[in-house]
Residue frames as a rotation matrix with the C-alpha (Angstrom) as fourth column:
MET 1
0.471 0.254 0.845 -53.38
-0.735 0.643 0.216 30.08
-0.488 -0.723 0.489 34.71
ALA 2
-0.615 -0.781 -0.104 -51.14
-0.736 0.522 0.431 27.07
-0.282 0.342 -0.896 34.05
ILE 3
0.116 0.580 -0.807 -52.42
-0.726 0.604 0.330 24.09
0.678 0.547 0.491 32.13
ASN 4
0.641 0.294 0.709 -53.34
-0.745 0.461 0.483 21.19
-0.185 -0.838 0.514 34.43
ARG 5
-0.329 -0.904 -0.273 -50.24
-0.919 0.373 -0.128 18.96
0.218 0.209 -0.953 34.77
ASP 6
-0.239 0.314 0.919 -52.44
-0.494 0.775 -0.394 16.12
-0.836 -0.548 -0.030 36.07
PHE 7
0.776 0.589 -0.223 -53.23
-0.454 0.279 -0.846 15.43
-0.437 0.758 0.484 32.41
ILE 8
-0.096 -0.877 -0.472 -49.64
-0.989 0.137 -0.053 14.32
0.111 0.461 -0.880 31.62
GLY 9
-0.935 -0.337 0.116 -49.79
-0.341 0.940 -0.015 10.63
-0.104 -0.054 -0.993 30.69
ARG 10
-0.196 0.944 0.266 -53.56
-0.271 0.209 -0.940 10.58
-0.942 -0.257 0.215 30.42
THR 11
-0.994 0.015 0.111 -54.97
0.108 0.382 0.918 8.53
-0.029 0.924 -0.381 27.54
PHE 12
-0.433 0.880 -0.197 -58.40
-0.711 -0.468 -0.525 9.40
-0.554 -0.087 0.828 26.20
PRO 13
0.035 0.531 0.847 -61.06
0.172 0.831 -0.528 7.04
-0.984 0.164 -0.062 24.81
PRO 14
-0.723 -0.301 0.622 -61.12
0.619 0.118 0.777 6.42
-0.307 0.946 0.101 21.07
SER 15
-0.721 0.452 -0.525 -62.88
-0.541 -0.840 0.020 8.97
-0.433 0.299 0.851 18.91
GLU 16
0.408 0.881 0.241 -66.07
-0.283 0.373 -0.884 8.19
-0.868 0.292 0.401 17.05
PRO 17
-0.131 -0.445 0.886 -65.36
0.702 0.590 0.400 6.23
-0.700 0.674 0.235 13.83
TYR 18
0.149 0.070 -0.986 -64.59
-0.510 -0.849 -0.138 8.43
-0.847 0.524 -0.091 10.82
GLU 19
0.467 0.072 0.882 -65.21
0.595 0.712 -0.373 7.03
-0.654 0.699 0.290 7.34
VAL 20
-0.375 -0.697 -0.612 -62.57
-0.174 -0.595 0.785 8.22
-0.911 0.401 0.102 4.90
SER 21
0.580 0.660 0.478 -64.23
0.407 0.274 -0.872 8.83
-0.706 0.700 -0.110 1.55
ARG 22
-0.177 -0.575 0.799 -62.87
0.984 -0.076 0.164 9.64
-0.034 0.815 0.579 -1.89
VAL 23
0.536 0.470 0.701 -64.75
0.522 -0.837 0.163 12.95
0.664 0.279 -0.694 -1.70
LYS 24
0.971 -0.177 -0.159 -63.09
0.050 -0.500 0.864 13.97
-0.233 -0.848 -0.477 1.59
ILE 25
0.135 -0.971 0.199 -59.66
0.681 0.237 0.693 12.98
-0.720 0.042 0.693 0.25
ARG 26
-0.080 -0.115 0.990 -60.22
0.932 -0.361 0.033 15.01
0.353 0.926 0.136 -2.94
GLU 27
0.815 0.441 0.377 -61.48
0.285 -0.870 0.401 18.01
0.505 -0.220 -0.835 -0.95
PHE 28
0.755 -0.601 -0.261 -58.44
0.196 -0.174 0.965 17.87
-0.626 -0.780 -0.014 1.33
ALA 29
-0.130 -0.822 0.555 -56.05
0.881 0.161 0.445 17.57
-0.455 0.546 0.703 -1.64
ASP 30
0.235 0.301 0.924 -57.78
0.740 -0.672 0.031 20.55
0.630 0.677 -0.381 -3.27
ALA 31
0.975 0.217 -0.039 -57.53
0.183 -0.699 0.692 22.56
0.123 -0.682 -0.721 -0.04
ILE 32
0.458 -0.874 -0.160 -53.76
0.164 -0.094 0.982 22.02
-0.874 -0.476 0.100 0.19
GLY 33
0.584 -0.146 -0.799 -53.29
-0.715 -0.559 -0.421 22.53
-0.385 0.817 -0.430 -3.55
ASP 34
-0.494 -0.771 0.402 -51.85
-0.479 0.627 0.614 19.09
-0.726 0.111 -0.679 -4.31
PRO 35
0.198 0.623 -0.757 -52.82
-0.968 0.002 -0.251 17.85
-0.155 0.782 0.603 -7.80
ASN 36
-0.798 -0.588 0.131 -51.37
-0.563 0.805 0.185 14.33
-0.214 0.073 -0.974 -7.38
PRO 37
-0.200 0.779 -0.594 -53.73
-0.765 0.255 0.592 11.94
0.612 0.573 0.545 -9.23
VAL 38
-0.643 -0.034 -0.766 -53.39
0.275 0.922 -0.272 9.18
0.715 -0.385 -0.583 -6.58
TYR 39
-0.915 0.343 -0.215 -55.56
0.092 -0.340 -0.936 11.44
-0.394 -0.876 0.279 -4.37
ARG 40
-0.309 0.816 -0.489 -58.36
-0.747 -0.527 -0.406 11.60
-0.589 0.239 0.772 -6.96
ASP 41
0.208 0.309 -0.928 -58.21
-0.931 0.354 -0.091 8.82
0.301 0.882 0.362 -9.54
PRO 42
0.630 0.084 0.772 -58.67
-0.498 0.807 0.318 5.17
-0.596 -0.585 0.550 -8.47
GLU 43
0.948 -0.296 0.115 -56.88
0.281 0.615 -0.737 3.96
0.147 0.731 0.666 -11.62
ALA 44
0.329 -0.864 0.380 -53.84
-0.380 -0.490 -0.784 6.15
0.864 0.113 -0.490 -10.90
ALA 45
0.237 -0.190 0.953 -53.85
-0.966 0.058 0.252 4.90
-0.103 -0.980 -0.170 -7.31
ARG 46
0.857 0.113 0.502 -53.99
-0.115 0.993 -0.027 1.26
-0.502 -0.035 0.864 -8.44
ALA 47
0.788 -0.613 0.061 -51.18
0.164 0.113 -0.980 1.89
0.594 0.782 0.190 -10.94
ALA 48
0.044 -0.769 0.638 -49.12
-0.691 -0.485 -0.537 3.17
0.722 -0.417 -0.552 -7.99
GLY 49
-0.632 -0.352 -0.691 -49.83
0.058 0.867 -0.495 -0.03
0.773 -0.352 -0.527 -6.04
HIS 50
-0.882 0.386 0.269 -52.74
-0.381 -0.251 -0.890 1.09
-0.276 -0.888 0.369 -3.85
PRO 51
-0.693 0.660 0.290 -56.18
0.678 0.734 -0.048 -0.58
-0.244 0.163 -0.956 -3.69
ASP 52
0.509 0.818 0.266 -57.98
0.853 -0.520 -0.033 2.79
0.111 0.244 -0.963 -3.96
VAL 53
0.340 -0.384 0.858 -57.20
0.050 -0.904 -0.424 6.49
0.939 0.187 -0.289 -3.78
ILE 54
-0.054 -0.440 -0.896 -54.98
0.970 0.188 -0.151 7.45
0.235 -0.878 0.417 -0.87
ALA 55
0.915 0.384 -0.123 -54.99
0.403 -0.853 0.332 10.56
0.023 -0.354 -0.935 1.26
PRO 56
0.355 -0.808 0.471 -52.22
-0.180 -0.553 -0.813 13.17
0.917 0.204 -0.342 1.31
PRO 57
-0.323 -0.616 -0.718 -49.76
0.520 0.518 -0.679 12.59
0.790 -0.593 0.153 4.17
THR 58
-0.978 -0.069 0.198 -51.21
-0.109 -0.638 -0.762 15.40
0.179 -0.767 0.616 6.31
PHE 59
-0.275 0.955 -0.107 -54.82
-0.238 0.040 0.970 14.20
0.931 0.293 0.216 5.99
PRO 60
-0.133 0.290 -0.948 -54.96
0.767 0.636 0.087 12.65
0.628 -0.715 -0.306 9.50
ILE 61
-0.987 -0.158 -0.035 -54.96
0.147 -0.784 -0.604 16.16
0.068 -0.601 0.797 10.98
VAL 62
-0.398 0.914 0.083 -58.67
-0.454 -0.274 0.848 16.09
0.797 0.300 0.524 10.08
VAL 63
0.574 0.708 -0.412 -59.28
-0.095 0.556 0.826 13.48
0.814 -0.435 0.386 12.78
SER 64
0.283 -0.574 -0.768 -56.21
0.699 0.672 -0.245 13.37
0.657 -0.467 0.592 15.01
LEU 65
-0.394 -0.563 0.726 -55.70
-0.032 -0.781 -0.624 16.68
0.918 -0.269 0.290 16.80
GLY 66
-0.938 -0.271 0.214 -56.31
-0.201 -0.076 -0.977 15.53
0.281 -0.960 0.016 20.32
GLY 67
-0.255 0.932 -0.259 -60.09
0.167 0.306 0.937 15.20
0.952 0.195 -0.234 20.21
GLY 68
0.696 0.625 -0.353 -61.26
0.383 0.093 0.919 14.50
0.608 -0.775 -0.174 23.73
ALA 69
-0.062 -0.807 -0.588 -57.86
0.994 0.000 -0.105 15.41
0.085 -0.591 0.802 25.17
LEU 70
-0.894 -0.351 0.280 -58.13
0.362 -0.932 -0.013 19.07
0.266 0.090 0.960 24.23
ALA 71
-0.224 0.911 0.346 -61.88
0.015 -0.351 0.936 19.31
0.974 0.215 0.065 24.77
ASP 72
0.181 0.294 -0.938 -61.76
0.882 0.373 0.287 18.61
0.434 -0.880 -0.192 28.51
PRO 73
0.617 0.112 0.779 -62.30
-0.019 -0.987 0.158 21.94
0.787 -0.112 -0.607 30.31
GLU 74
0.963 -0.266 -0.028 -60.33
0.055 0.094 0.994 20.66
-0.262 -0.959 0.106 33.32
LEU 75
0.277 -0.896 0.346 -57.19
0.955 0.219 -0.199 20.72
0.103 0.385 0.917 31.16
GLY 76
0.425 0.000 -0.905 -57.44
0.506 -0.829 0.238 24.50
-0.751 -0.559 -0.352 31.35
ILE 77
-0.580 -0.627 0.520 -56.44
0.777 -0.235 0.584 25.55
-0.244 0.743 0.624 27.83
ASN 78
0.112 0.521 -0.846 -57.37
-0.002 -0.852 -0.524 29.07
-0.994 0.061 -0.094 26.72
PHE 79
0.119 -0.039 0.992 -58.09
0.863 0.499 -0.084 28.41
-0.492 0.866 0.093 23.04
ALA 80
0.976 0.216 0.019 -58.07
0.202 -0.875 -0.441 32.13
-0.079 0.434 -0.897 22.25
MET 81
0.541 -0.839 -0.066 -54.31
-0.750 -0.516 0.414 32.01
-0.381 -0.174 -0.908 22.92
VAL 82
0.308 -0.385 0.870 -53.43
0.109 0.923 0.370 28.70
-0.945 -0.020 0.326 21.22
VAL 83
0.318 -0.282 -0.905 -51.21
-0.942 -0.199 -0.270 28.27
-0.104 0.939 -0.329 18.19
HIS 84
0.994 -0.030 0.103 -50.23
0.048 0.982 -0.183 25.02
-0.096 0.186 0.978 16.49
GLY 85
0.469 -0.882 -0.040 -46.55
-0.631 -0.367 0.683 24.52
-0.617 -0.295 -0.729 17.25
GLU 86
-0.632 -0.722 -0.281 -45.62
-0.745 0.467 0.476 21.35
-0.212 0.510 -0.833 15.42
GLN 87
0.588 0.776 0.228 -47.13
-0.624 0.614 -0.483 18.40
-0.515 0.142 0.845 13.56
ARG 88
-0.501 -0.655 -0.565 -45.64
-0.863 0.427 0.271 15.17
0.064 0.624 -0.779 12.25
PHE 89
0.681 0.723 0.116 -46.85
-0.715 0.691 -0.110 11.73
-0.160 -0.008 0.987 11.28
GLU 90
-0.642 -0.744 0.185 -45.25
-0.668 0.661 0.342 8.28
-0.377 0.097 -0.921 11.37
TYR 91
0.268 0.817 -0.511 -46.93
-0.963 0.230 -0.137 5.99
0.006 0.529 0.849 8.86
VAL 92
-0.278 -0.183 0.943 -47.40
-0.159 0.977 0.142 2.24
-0.947 -0.111 -0.301 8.76
ARG 93
-0.543 0.171 0.822 -49.38
0.824 0.297 0.482 2.63
-0.162 0.939 -0.303 5.52
PRO 94
-0.947 0.215 0.238 -51.28
-0.115 -0.920 0.374 5.42
0.299 0.327 0.896 3.72
VAL 95
-0.432 0.902 0.009 -54.81
-0.113 -0.044 -0.993 6.36
-0.895 -0.430 0.121 4.69
ARG 96
-0.982 0.089 0.167 -57.10
0.186 0.295 0.937 4.98
0.034 0.951 -0.306 1.96
ALA 97
-0.390 0.919 -0.050 -60.60
-0.872 -0.352 0.339 5.68
0.294 0.176 0.940 0.74
GLY 98
0.289 0.612 -0.736 -62.89
-0.236 0.791 0.565 3.25
0.928 0.010 0.373 2.51
ASP 99
-0.672 -0.533 -0.514 -60.91
0.407 0.314 -0.858 3.20
0.618 -0.786 0.005 5.76
VAL 100
0.659 0.697 0.281 -62.95
0.032 -0.399 0.916 3.73
0.751 -0.596 -0.285 8.90
VAL 101
-0.343 -0.922 -0.180 -60.58
0.386 0.036 -0.922 5.15
0.856 -0.386 0.343 11.49
THR 102
0.892 0.426 -0.154 -60.61
0.318 -0.349 0.881 6.01
0.321 -0.835 -0.447 15.17
CYS 103
-0.004 -0.892 0.452 -58.08
-0.069 -0.450 -0.890 8.03
0.998 -0.035 -0.060 17.12
THR 104
0.780 0.107 -0.617 -56.79
0.587 0.218 0.780 7.40
0.218 -0.970 0.107 20.62
SER 105
0.318 -0.625 0.713 -54.84
-0.065 -0.764 -0.642 10.32
0.946 0.158 -0.284 22.07
ALA 106
0.531 -0.252 -0.809 -52.51
0.846 0.212 0.490 10.72
0.048 -0.944 0.326 25.02
ILE 107
0.863 -0.331 0.381 -50.95
-0.325 -0.942 -0.081 13.85
0.386 -0.054 -0.921 26.46
THR 108
0.557 -0.727 -0.401 -47.25
0.667 0.680 -0.305 13.09
0.495 -0.098 0.864 26.76
GLU 109
-0.503 -0.763 -0.407 -45.90
0.863 -0.417 -0.286 16.41
0.048 -0.495 0.868 28.02
ILE 110
0.746 0.532 0.400 -46.99
0.471 -0.847 0.246 19.76
0.470 0.005 -0.883 29.38
LYS 111
-0.016 -0.786 -0.618 -44.32
0.970 -0.162 0.180 22.29
-0.242 -0.597 0.765 30.18
ALA 112
0.823 0.207 -0.529 -43.71
0.188 -0.978 -0.091 25.99
-0.536 -0.025 -0.844 30.52
ILE 113
-0.096 -0.828 0.552 -41.48
0.995 -0.094 0.033 27.71
0.025 0.553 0.833 28.00
GLY 114
-0.924 -0.189 0.334 -41.05
0.166 -0.981 -0.096 31.29
0.346 -0.033 0.938 29.13
ASN 115
-0.664 0.745 0.061 -44.56
-0.581 -0.463 -0.669 32.74
-0.470 -0.479 0.741 29.38
ASN 116
-0.062 0.617 -0.785 -45.97
-0.904 0.299 0.307 29.99
0.424 0.728 0.539 27.17
GLU 117
-0.028 0.120 0.992 -47.31
-0.570 0.814 -0.114 26.52
-0.821 -0.569 0.045 27.89
LYS 118
-0.427 -0.192 -0.884 -46.51
-0.866 0.370 0.337 23.65
0.262 0.909 -0.324 25.51
VAL 119
0.207 0.551 0.808 -48.71
-0.599 0.725 -0.340 20.54
-0.773 -0.414 0.481 25.26
ASP 120
-0.679 -0.439 -0.589 -47.55
-0.732 0.468 0.495 17.45
0.059 0.767 -0.639 23.34
ILE 121
0.278 0.843 0.461 -50.16
-0.675 0.513 -0.531 14.94
-0.684 -0.163 0.711 22.18
VAL 122
-0.872 -0.450 -0.191 -49.58
-0.463 0.635 0.619 11.55
-0.157 0.628 -0.762 20.54
THR 123
0.169 0.984 0.061 -52.49
-0.786 0.172 -0.594 10.00
-0.595 0.052 0.802 18.66
ASP 124
-0.814 -0.270 0.515 -52.79
0.041 0.857 0.513 6.49
-0.580 0.439 -0.686 17.26
VAL 125
-0.055 0.761 -0.647 -54.90
-0.950 -0.239 -0.200 6.45
-0.306 0.604 0.736 14.10
LYS 126
-0.842 -0.189 0.506 -56.28
-0.142 0.981 0.130 2.93
-0.521 0.038 -0.853 13.65
THR 127
-0.633 0.671 -0.385 -58.79
-0.392 0.151 0.908 1.26
0.667 0.726 0.168 11.39
SER 128
0.230 0.823 0.520 -62.00
-0.948 0.068 0.312 -0.08
0.222 -0.564 0.795 12.89
GLU 129
0.773 -0.034 -0.634 -60.32
-0.001 0.998 -0.055 -3.51
0.635 0.043 0.771 12.72
GLY 130
0.905 -0.417 -0.087 -57.52
0.083 -0.028 0.996 -2.23
-0.418 -0.909 0.009 14.99
GLU 131
0.347 -0.810 0.473 -54.80
0.931 0.239 -0.274 -1.87
0.109 0.536 0.837 12.35
LEU 132
0.231 -0.375 -0.898 -52.41
0.337 -0.835 0.436 0.99
-0.913 -0.403 -0.067 13.15
VAL 133
0.754 0.043 0.655 -52.29
0.645 -0.235 -0.727 3.32
0.123 0.971 -0.205 10.13
CYS 134
-0.062 -0.810 0.584 -50.16
0.334 -0.568 -0.752 6.09
0.941 0.148 0.306 11.62
LYS 135
0.087 0.006 -0.996 -49.15
0.967 -0.242 0.083 7.97
-0.241 -0.970 -0.027 14.73
SER 136
0.410 0.101 0.907 -49.73
0.407 -0.910 -0.082 11.70
0.816 0.403 -0.414 14.87
TYR 137
-0.222 -0.536 -0.815 -47.51
0.970 -0.210 -0.126 13.93
-0.103 -0.818 0.566 17.00
ASN 138
0.379 0.447 0.810 -48.94
0.499 -0.836 0.228 17.37
0.779 0.317 -0.540 17.78
THR 139
-0.566 -0.452 -0.689 -47.56
0.819 -0.402 -0.409 20.26
-0.092 -0.796 0.598 19.77
ILE 140
0.399 0.656 0.641 -49.83
0.588 -0.719 0.370 23.11
0.704 0.229 -0.672 20.70
VAL 141
-0.700 -0.666 -0.259 -48.71
0.664 -0.473 -0.579 26.25
0.263 -0.578 0.773 22.48
GLU 142
0.595 0.794 -0.122 -50.79
0.776 -0.528 0.344 28.50
0.209 -0.299 -0.931 24.68
ARG 143
-0.247 -0.717 0.652 -49.21
0.515 -0.667 -0.538 31.94
0.821 0.204 0.534 24.41
GLY 144
-0.498 -0.067 0.865 -48.80
-0.397 -0.869 -0.296 34.13
0.771 -0.491 0.406 27.46
ALA 145
0.224 0.640 -0.735 -50.12
0.353 0.650 0.673 31.54
0.908 -0.411 -0.080 29.90
């Protein structure tokens, strides 16, 4: 069954606020195997010009992968057949410990590629004050749709 094309252009409400902590940043850095001290040590982060530890560049995947957009059953995605096709981020500034962020996602494209369906999602990651931190661009592919 094809993914519901009525979702193209749909913007979804902001996610629940997510508090970025030093612990979560350290755990993420450990998980990806990046020993950079700016992800763990506040003094190293300050020496590099940051007010506190910063998150690795791929950290927003924790909060930005479509949220409500992908969770809507009317979209018609078969998650058993989904693979992550592409991911990129455009930063205004790094994610920092102490940030409280929300994500607002929009589905920008759904199209067939052979027997597969491709869904592109753009997500604005903003602080609770409304400051844009980064944009996340995700492509997911439903195989054999």
